C-alpha positions in Angstrom: -18.2 -35.4 -34.7 -20.8 -33.1 -33.4 -20.7 -29.4 -33.4 -21.9 -27.2 -30.5 -22.8 -23.7 -31.4 -22.0 -21.2 -28.6 -23.6 -17.8 -28.8 -21.4 -14.8 -27.9 -22.7 -11.9 -25.9 -21.3 -8.4 -25.2 -21.1 -7.4 -21.5 -24.2 -5.3 -21.7 -26.3 -8.2 -23.1 -25.6 -10.5 -20.1 -28.0 -11.1 -17.2 -27.3 -9.1 -14.0 -26.2 -12.2 -12.1 -23.4 -12.8 -14.7 -22.5 -9.1 -14.7 -21.9 -9.3 -11.0 -19.5 -12.2 -11.4 -17.6 -10.3 -14.1 -17.3 -7.3 -11.8 -15.7 -9.5 -9.2 -13.4 -11.0 -11.9 -12.4 -7.4 -12.9 -11.2 -6.8 -9.3 -9.3 -10.1 -9.3 -7.6 -9.2 -12.7 -6.7 -5.8 -11.3 -5.2 -7.3 -8.2 -3.1 -9.6 -10.3 -1.5 -6.7 -12.2 -1.6 -4.4 -9.2 1.1 -5.8 -7.0 4.2 -5.2 -9.1 3.1 -1.7 -10.2 2.0 -0.7 -6.7 5.2 -1.9 -5.0 7.4 -0.2 -7.7 5.6 3.1 -7.3 5.7 3.2 -3.5 9.3 2.0 -3.3 10.2 4.8 -5.8 8.6 7.4 -3.6 10.4 6.0 -0.5 13.8 6.0 -2.3 13.6 9.2 -4.3 11.0 11.5 -2.6 11.5 10.5 1.0 15.2 9.4 0.6 14.5 6.3 2.7 16.4 3.8 0.6 16.2 1.0 3.2 12.5 1.1 3.8 10.0 -1.2 2.0 6.3 -1.6 2.1 4.5 -4.7 3.5 0.8 -5.0 2.8 -2.2 -7.3 2.5 -5.4 -5.7 1.1 -8.2 -8.3 1.3 -10.5 -6.8 3.9 -9.3 -9.5 6.4 -8.4 -9.1 10.1 -4.8 -7.9 10.4 -4.7 -6.5 6.8 -3.3 -3.1 6.0 -0.1 -1.4 4.9 3.0 -0.8 6.9 6.7 -0.1 6.4 9.6 -2.3 7.3 13.3 -1.9 7.2 15.7 0.9 8.4 14.2 4.3 9.0 16.7 7.2 8.7 15.8 9.7 11.4 18.0 12.4 10.0 16.0 12.4 6.7 12.9 12.8 8.7 14.1 16.2 9.9 14.0 17.3 6.3 10.3 16.7 5.7 8.3 19.9 5.7 5.4 18.3 7.5 7.7 17.4 10.4 9.9 20.5 10.3 7.0 22.9 10.6 6.2 21.5 14.1 9.5 22.7 15.5 11.5 25.9 15.9 14.9 26.3 14.2 16.5 25.9 17.6 14.6 22.7 18.3 15.5 21.3 15.0 19.2 21.9 15.6 19.0 20.3 19.0 17.2 17.2 17.6 19.8 16.9 14.8 22.5 17.0 17.5 20.7 14.3 19.5 20.2 12.0 16.5 23.4 12.4 14.7 25.3 11.4 17.8 23.0 9.0 19.6 20.5 7.4 17.3 20.6 7.9 13.5 18.3 5.1 12.5 15.7 2.7 13.9 14.8 -0.8 12.6 11.2 -1.5 11.8 10.9 -5.3 11.9 8.8 -7.4 9.6 5.6 -8.9 11.2 4.9 -12.3 9.6 1.3 -12.3 10.9 -0.1 -8.8 10.4 0.5 -5.9 8.0 -1.5 -3.1 9.6 0.2 0.1 10.8 1.5 -0.2 14.4 2.6 2.9 16.3 4.8 0.8 18.4 7.1 0.4 15.4 8.1 4.0 15.8 8.7 3.9 19.6 12.3 5.1 19.6 12.2 7.9 22.2 13.1 5.7 25.1 16.1 4.3 23.3 17.4 7.7 22.3 16.9 9.0 25.9 18.7 6.0 27.3 21.6 6.6 24.9 21.8 10.2 26.0 21.7 9.2 29.7 24.5 6.7 29.2 26.6 9.4 27.6 25.8 11.6 30.6 24.4 14.3 28.4 23.1 17.2 30.4 19.8 19.2 30.1 18.1 16.7 27.8 14.8 18.1 26.4 12.7 15.0 27.0 9.5 16.7 25.8 11.2 17.6 22.5 12.3 14.0 21.9 8.8 12.7 22.6 7.3 15.3 20.3 9.7 14.3 17.6 8.6 10.6 17.9 5.0 11.7 17.8 5.5 13.8 14.7 7.3 11.0 12.9 4.6 8.4 13.9 1.8 10.6 12.7 3.6 11.4 9.4 4.1 7.8 8.5 0.7 6.7 9.7 -0.9 9.2 7.4 1.1 8.2 4.3 0.6 4.5 5.0 -3.2 5.2 5.4 -3.2 7.1 2.1 -1.3 4.3 0.3 -3.6 1.7 1.7 -6.7 3.6 0.5 -5.1 4.0 -2.9 -4.5 0.2 -3.0 -8.1 -0.7 -2.0 -9.6 1.8 -4.5 -7.5 0.3 -7.3 -8.2 -3.3 -6.5 -11.9 -2.9 -5.5 -13.0 0.0 -7.7 -16.5 1.4 -7.2 -16.8 1.2 -11.0 -19.8 2.4 -12.9 -21.5 0.2 -15.5 -19.9 2.4 -18.2 -16.4 1.7 -16.8 -17.0 -2.0 -16.5 -18.4 -2.1 -20.0 -15.3 -0.3 -21.4 -13.1 -2.7 -19.5 -14.7 -5.7 -21.2 -15.4 -4.0 -24.5 -13.1 -6.3 -26.6 -14.5 -9.5 -25.2 -17.5 -11.8 -25.9 -19.0 -14.1 -23.3 -21.2 -17.1 -23.1 -24.3 -16.8 -20.9 -22.3 -17.8 -17.8 -19.7 -15.1 -18.3 -16.9 -17.3 -19.7 -14.8 -15.5 -22.3 -15.1 -16.6 -26.0 -13.9 -14.9 -29.1 -16.1 -14.1 -32.0 -19.9 -13.6 -32.0 -20.5 -17.3 -32.6 -18.0 -20.0 -31.8 -18.4 -23.6 -33.1 -16.9 -26.3 -31.0 -16.4 -29.8 -32.3 -17.3 -32.6 -29.9 -16.5 -36.3 -30.2 -19.6 -38.4 -30.4 -20.2 -40.6 -27.4 
């Protein structure tokens, strides 16, 4: 048997080319642990903070065409009237009228899953026409069309903003603009060979069969 002695290096002792590879690996490691935590946290907000129990996130964060973050499932329009960011755009009288429209003619809308793309699409929130048609079929008089359209606009902007914020949080987590100090701390407990492969101990002896 022959013995091969492999020297172990701390992160800061490695050449810059190897450090770059380890920074990329750090992003890959973070992405591996990211998905479960991210989905859990966002779904918790949807269920408990926004009271949208039937909405879920759909996302792909790889800097590819069609990537992004969107919501799918059933959107409760009644709950939307309770959000401060939406409520402040209407008078009390308008809110009462909207509530009457929605509770009687369109309480929820379905945001369908898109198997190809995950970016936010405003068309997913295009419910004004359906609500107005339902009101027309019921022969409802003096419908405030402008109010319905403004409500759709407010909801679309509200969810576009939070989806954009969550998307940014995801990218920042997976692809952190980490400093050398932060990367060094991340790899502090590891030793590497000169190529950046993880080893344990300052020196590792590997027995090889003679050829």
